[in-house]
KOLMI-628243 format. One record per atom (N, C-alpha, C): residue in three letters; x, y, z. Coordinates in steps of 0.1 Angstrom, whole numbers, padded with zeros to 4 digits, always signed. Layout:
<drenros>
ALAXYZ/...
</drenros>
This chain:
<drenros>
ALA+0020+0090-0083/ALA+0011+0100-0079/ALA+0013+0103-0064/SER+0010+0115-0060/SER+0012+0118-0045/SER+0003+0129-0042/PHE+0001+0131-0029/PHE-0007+0142-0024/PHE+0000+0148-0012/ASP+0003+0161-0013/ASP+0010+0168-0003/ASP-0001+0173+0007/VAL-0001+0167+0018/VAL-0012+0170+0028/VAL-0010+0184+0034/LYS+0002+0189+0034/LYS+0005+0202+0040/LYS+0001+0213+0030/ASN+0004+0212+0018/ASN+0001+0222+0008/ASN-0012+0219+0000/ARG-0018+0208+0003/ARG-0030+0204-0003/ARG-0029+0203-0019/GLU-0018+0197-0024/GLU-0015+0196-0038/GLU-0015+0181-0042/LEU-0023+0178-0052/LEU-0023+0165-0058/LEU-0014+0165-0070/VAL-0005+0155-0071/VAL+0005+0154-0081/VAL+0003+0141-0089/LEU+0002+0142-0102/LEU+0001+0130-0110/LEU+0012+0129-0120/PRO+0017+0117-0122/PRO+0029+0116-0131/PRO+0024+0119-0146/ILE+0034+0123-0154/ILE+0032+0126-0168/ILE+0038+0113-0175/TRP+0029+0105-0180/TRP+0033+0093-0188/TRP+0029+0095-0202/LYS+0035+0086-0211/LYS+0031+0086-0224/LYS+0016+0082-0225/ASP+0009+0087-0235/ASP-0005+0084-0236/ASP-0009+0070-0235/GLU-0001+0061-0241/GLU-0004+0047-0241/GLU-0002+0040-0227/GLU+0006+0047-0219/GLU+0009+0042-0206/GLU-0001+0046-0196/MET-0006+0059-0197/MET-0015+0064-0187/MET-0029+0063-0193/THR-0036+0052-0190/THR-0049+0049-0195/THR-0059+0057-0186/LYS-0071+0058-0191/LYS-0082+0064-0183/LYS-0083+0057-0169/ASP-0083+0044-0169/ASP-0085+0036-0157/ASP-0074+0038-0147/ILE-0061+0039-0152/ILE-0050+0041-0143/ILE-0050+0056-0138/TYR-0054+0065-0147/TYR-0055+0079-0142/TYR-0066+0080-0131/ASP-0077+0074-0134/ASP-0088+0075-0124/ASP-0084+0068-0111/LEU-0077+0057-0112/LEU-0073+0050-0100/LEU-0064+0060-0092/MET-0054+0066-0098/MET-0045+0075-0091/MET-0052+0086-0085/VAL-0061+0092-0092/VAL-0069+0104-0087/VAL-0077+0099-0075/CYS-0084+0088-0076/CYS-0092+0083-0065/CYS-0083+0080-0053/HIS-0072+0074-0055/HIS-0063+0071-0044/HIS-0058+0083-0037/GLU-0053+0093-0045/GLU-0048+0105-0038/GLU-0059+0114-0032/ILE-0071+0113-0037/ILE-0083+0119-0030/ILE-0085+0113-0017/GLY-0083+0100-0016/GLY-0084+0093-0003/GLY-0074+0099+0007/HIS-0061+0102+0003/HIS-0052+0108+0012/HIS-0056+0122+0015/ALA-0062+0129+0005/ALA-0066+0143+0008/ALA-0077+0143+0018/LEU-0086+0134+0018/LEU-0097+0134+0027/LEU-0094+0128+0041/TRP-0085+0118+0041/TRP-0083+0110+0054/TRP-0069+0109+0060/THR-0059+0113+0053/THR-0045+0112+0058/THR-0042+0126+0065/PRO-0041+0126+0078/PRO-0038+0139+0085/PRO-0023+0144+0082/LEU-0022+0157+0083/LEU-0009+0163+0081/LEU+0002+0157+0090/ASP-0002+0155+0102/ASP+0009+0151+0112/ASP+0011+0136+0112/MET+0005+0128+0104/MET+0007+0114+0104/MET+0021+0109+0103/LEU+0028+0114+0092/LEU+0042+0110+0090/LEU+0051+0116+0100/GLU+0047+0128+0106/GLU+0055+0134+0116/GLU+0054+0125+0129/LYS+0042+0120+0132/LYS+0041+0111+0143/LYS+0049+0098+0141/ALA+0048+0093+0129/ALA+0056+0081+0125/ALA+0071+0083+0128/ALA+0076+0094+0123/ALA+0090+0097+0125/ALA+0094+0098+0139/LEU+0085+0105+0147/LEU+0088+0106+0162/LEU+0088+0092+0168/ARG+0080+0084+0164/ARG+0079+0070+0170/ARG+0089+0061+0163/LYS+0097+0066+0153/LYS+0106+0058+0146/LYS+0100+0046+0139/ILE+0089+0048+0133/ILE+0081+0037+0126/ILE+0085+0038+0111/ASN+0088+0027+0105/ASN+0093+0026+0091/ASN+0082+0033+0082/HIS+0087+0042+0074/HIS+0078+0050+0065/HIS+0071+0041+0055/SER+0078+0031+0050/SER+0072+0022+0040/SER+0060+0015+0045/PHE+0062+0010+0058/PHE+0051+0002+0064/PHE+0039+0011+0066/VAL+0041+0023+0071/VAL+0030+0033+0073/VAL+0024+0036+0060/ASN+0031+0038+0049/ASN+0025+0041+0036/ASN+0017+0030+0031/ILE+0022+0018+0031/ILE+0014+0006+0026/ILE+0001+0004+0034/LEU+0002+0005+0047/LEU-0010+0002+0055/LEU-0020+0014+0054/GLU-0015+0026+0053/GLU-0024+0037+0051/GLU-0030+0037+0037/ASP-0023+0033+0027/ASP-0029+0031+0014/ASP-0041+0022+0014/ALA-0039+0011+0021/ALA-0050+0001+0022/ALA-0062+0007+0029/ARG-0060+0015+0040/ARG-0071+0022+0048/ARG-0078+0032+0039/ILE-0071+0041+0033/ILE-0077+0051+0026/ILE-0085+0046+0013/GLU-0079+0036+0007/GLU-0086+0031-0005/GLU-0099+0024-0001/ARG-0099+0017+0011/ARG-0111+0011+0015/ARG-0122+0022+0019/LYS-0117+0033+0025/LYS-0126+0044+0028/LYS-0132+0050+0015/VAL-0123+0052+0005/VAL-0128+0058-0008/VAL-0139+0049-0014/LYS-0136+0036-0014/LYS-0146+0026-0020/LYS-0159+0026-0012/ASN-0158+0027+0001/ASN-0170+0027+0009/ASN-0178+0040+0007/LYS-0172+0051+0006/LYS-0179+0064+0004/LYS-0184+0066-0010/TYR-0176+0062-0020/TYR-0179+0064-0034/TYR-0179+0050-0041/ALA-0191+0044-0041/ALA-0192+0030-0046/ALA-0187+0028-0060/GLY-0188+0038-0068/GLY-0184+0037-0082/GLY-0168+0035-0084/THR-0161+0038-0073/THR-0147+0037-0073/THR-0142+0022-0072/ILE-0151+0013-0067/ILE-0147-0001-0066/ILE-0142-0006-0079/GLY-0150-0003-0090/GLY-0145-0007-0103/GLY-0133+0000-0108/VAL-0132+0013-0105/VAL-0121+0021-0108/VAL-0108+0015-0103/PHE-0108+0011-0090/PHE-0096+0005-0084/PHE-0093-0008-0090/SER-0103-0016-0092/SER-0101-0030-0098/SER-0095-0029-0112/ARG-0101-0021-0121/ARG-0096-0020-0134/ARG-0082-0014-0135/GLY-0080-0003-0127/GLY-0067+0004-0127/GLY-0056-0005-0122/TYR-0059-0013-0111/TYR-0048-0021-0106/TYR-0046-0033-0115/ASN-0057-0038-0121/ASN-0055-0049-0131/ASN-0046-0045-0143/GLU-0048-0032-0147/GLU-0040-0027-0158/GLU-0025-0025-0154/LEU-0023-0020-0142/LEU-0010-0018-0136/LEU-0003-0032-0135/LEU-0010-0042-0130/LEU-0004-0055-0129/LEU+0000-0061-0143/ALA-0009-0059-0152/ALA-0006-0063-0166/ALA+0006-0056-0172/LYS+0008-0044-0168/LYS+0020-0036-0173/LYS+0033-0039-0165/ASP+0031-0048-0155/ASP+0042-0051-0145/ASP+0047-0039-0138/PHE+0038-0030-0135/PHE+0042-0018-0127/PHE+0048-0021-0114/PHE+0045-0032-0108/PHE+0051-0035-0095/PHE+0062-0044-0096/GLY+0067-0048-0108/GLY+0078-0056-0110/GLY+0077-0070-0105/THR+0065-0076-0106/THR+0063-0089-0101/THR+0061-0100-0111/ALA+0061-0096-0124/ALA+0059-0106-0135/ALA+0069-0117-0134/GLY+0064-0129-0133/GLY+0073-0141-0133/GLY+0080-0143-0120/ALA+0077-0135-0110/ALA+0084-0136-0097/ALA+0076-0146-0089/ASP+0083-0153-0080/ASP+0077-0161-0070/ASP+0073-0152-0058/LEU+0061-0149-0057/LEU+0056-0139-0047/LEU+0058-0145-0033/SER+0060-0158-0032/SER+0062-0164-0018/SER+0075-0160-0013/THR+0084-0155-0021/THR+0097-0150-0017/THR+0097-0136-0012/PHE+0086-0129-0015/PHE+0085-0115-0010/PHE+0082-0114+0005/ASN+0087-0104+0011/ASN+0085-0103+0025/ASN+0070-0099+0028/LEU+0066-0101+0040/LEU+0051-0100+0044/LEU+0045-0086+0040/ILE+0052-0076+0043/ILE+0046-0062+0040/ILE+0045-0060+0025/ASP+0054-0065+0017/ASP+0052-0064+0003/ASP+0040-0072-0002/ARG+0039-0084+0003/ARG+0027-0092-0001/ARG+0014-0086+0004/ILE+0014-0080+0015/ILE+0002-0073+0020/ILE-0001-0061+0010/ASN+0009-0054+0006/ASN+0007-0043-0004/ASN+0002-0049-0017/LEU+0007-0059-0022/LEU+0002-0065-0035/LEU-0012-0070-0033/PHE-0015-0077-0022/PHE-0028-0082-0020/PHE-0039-0071-0020/PHE-0036-0060-0014/PHE-0046-0049-0014/PHE-0046-0041-0027/LYS-0037-0045-0036/LYS-0036-0039-0050/LYS-0042-0049-0060/ASN-0050-0058-0055/ASN-0057-0068-0063/ASN-0049-0078-0070/ASN-0037-0081-0065/ASN-0029-0092-0071/ASN-0034-0105-0066/PRO-0039-0113-0076/PRO-0046-0126-0072/PRO-0036-0137-0068/ASN-0023-0135-0070/ASN-0013-0145-0068/ASN-0006-0144-0054/VAL-0012-0137-0045/VAL-0005-0135-0032/VAL-0012-0145-0022/TYR-0003-0152-0015/TYR-0008-0162-0005/TYR-0001-0159+0008/PHE-0008-0163+0019/PHE-0003-0160+0033/PHE-0005-0173+0041/SER+0004-0175+0051/SER+0002-0185+0060/SER-0010-0181+0070/ASP-0015-0190+0077/ASP-0025-0187+0087/ASP-0021-0176+0097/GLU-0008-0177+0101/GLU-0002-0167+0110/GLU-0001-0153+0103/GLU+0002-0153+0091/GLU+0003-0140+0083/GLU-0011-0134+0081/LEU-0021-0143+0079/LEU-0034-0138+0076/LEU-0040-0129+0087/VAL-0035-0131+0099/VAL-0039-0122+0110/VAL-0035-0108+0107/TRP-0023-0106+0101/TRP-0019-0092+0098/TRP-0027-0086+0086/VAL-0030-0095+0077/VAL-0038-0090+0065/VAL-0052-0086+0070/ASP-0058-0094+0079/ASP-0071-0090+0085/ASP-0070-0077+0093/ARG-0059-0076+0101/ARG-0058-0064+0109/ARG-0056-0051+0100/THR-0049-0053+0088/THR-0048-0042+0079/THR-0061-0038+0073/ALA-0070-0048+0070/ALA-0083-0046+0064/ALA-0092-0039+0074/LYS-0089-0039+0087/LYS-0098-0034+0097/LYS-0093-0021+0103/THR-0082-0015+0098/THR-0078-0002+0104/THR-0088+0008+0101/LYS-0091+0017+0111/LYS-0101+0027+0109/LYS-0095+0041+0110/THR-0085+0043+0118/THR-0079+0056+0120/THR-0064+0056+0117/PRO-0059+0068+0115/PRO-0045+0069+0113/PRO-0036+0064+0125/ASP-0041+0065+0137/ASP-0034+0059+0148/ASP-0035+0044+0148/ASP-0046+0038+0143/ASP-0046+0024+0140/ASP-0035+0020+0131/VAL-0033+0027+0120/VAL-0023+0024+0110/VAL-0009+0025+0117/LEU-0006+0036+0124/LEU+0007+0037+0131/LEU+0009+0026+0140/ASP+0000+0023+0148/ASP+0001+0012+0158/ASP+0004-0002+0151/LEU-0004-0004+0140/LEU-0002-0017+0133/LEU+0012-0017+0126/ALA+0016-0006+0120/ALA+0029-0006+0113/ALA+0040-0009+0123/GLU+0039-0003+0135/GLU+0049-0005+0146/GLU+0049-0020+0150/GLU+0037-0025+0152/GLU+0036-0039+0156/GLU+0040-0049+0146/LEU+0036-0046+0133/LEU+0040-0055+0122/LEU+0055-0055+0120/TYR+0061-0044+0120/TYR+0076-0043+0118/TYR+0083-0051+0129/LYS+0078-0049+0141/LYS+0085-0057+0153/LYS+0082-0071+0151/TRP+0070-0076+0147/TRP+0067-0090+0145/TRP+0076-0096+0134/MET+0077-0088+0123/MET+0086-0093+0112/MET+0100-0094+0117/GLU+0105-0085+0125/GLU+0119-0086+0130/GLU+0121-0099+0138/GLU+0111-0101+0147/GLU+0111-0113+0156/GLU+0109-0126+0149/ASN+0103-0125+0138/ASN+0099-0138+0130/ASN+0106-0138+0117/GLU+0117-0131+0116/GLU+0124-0130+0103/GLU+0128-0143+0098/SER+0125-0145+0085/SER+0129-0157+0078/SER+0138-0153+0066/GLU+0142-0162+0058/GLU+0151-0159+0047/GLU+0144-0149+0037/THR+0131-0150+0037/THR+0124-0141+0027/THR+0119-0128+0033/ASP+0119-0127+0046/ASP+0115-0114+0052/ASP+0127-0106+0056/ASN+0133-0101+0045/ASN+0145-0092+0046/ASN+0141-0078+0046/HIS+0132-0074+0055/HIS+0126-0060+0054/HIS+0136-0050+0060/ASN+0147-0054+0066/ASN+0155-0044+0072/ASN+0170-0044+0067/ASN+0173-0052+0056/ASN+0187-0053+0053/ASN+0190-0049+0038/GLY+0180-0043+0031/GLY+0182-0037+0018/GLY+0183-0048+0007/GLU+0180-0060+0010/GLU+0180-0071+0000/GLU+0167-0070-0007/LYS+0164-0081-0016/LYS+0152-0081-0024/LYS+0140-0079-0016/GLY+0140-0083-0003/GLY+0128-0082+0005/GLY+0125-0068+0011/GLU+0133-0058+0008/GLU+0131-0045+0013/GLU+0117-0040+0008/PRO+0109-0033+0017/PRO+0096-0029+0013/PRO+0096-0021+0000/MET+0087-0025-0009/MET+0085-0017-0021/MET+0076-0005-0018/ASP+0078+0005-0026/ASP+0069+0016-0025/ASP+0055+0012-0029/SER+0045+0017-0022/SER+0032+0012-0025/SER+0027+0017-0039/GLY+0034+0026-0045/GLY+0029+0030-0059/GLY+0020+0041-0057/
</drenros>
């Protein structure tokens, strides 16, 4: 699913009926409505000018807008929970049987905010999870994406391969 902030068009995938359940459909609509309401047209342009990794921006912005949707429309809390639980059960994120501790930090942040109960963080990494949960504005997201990418480069481990195209490359947030 996607939302074109310039042309104001919401796009949903066409899946087989058994794949696109009501809960997954509602999740995608609510998620993209969040982008429609709170993701500004120039956000990705600003990210490109600042040379900030697009995947990092997308993952952090998804967490921000989904939190805003849940806060504004309380009924969506269950929608997101049920939808992400179904997507996890369908292995939509490709994590079934995987050792999530081998995933890089940005991917684990993404999975954490998509209700994956098997994501763990070190105390040092929890600072980034907390900061993600507290972003309020698009500029907060851009600043955090830039800082987190830099921190991950400086603290790169064997599992934080966010810049070399290996298994640890950031996954699309879905």
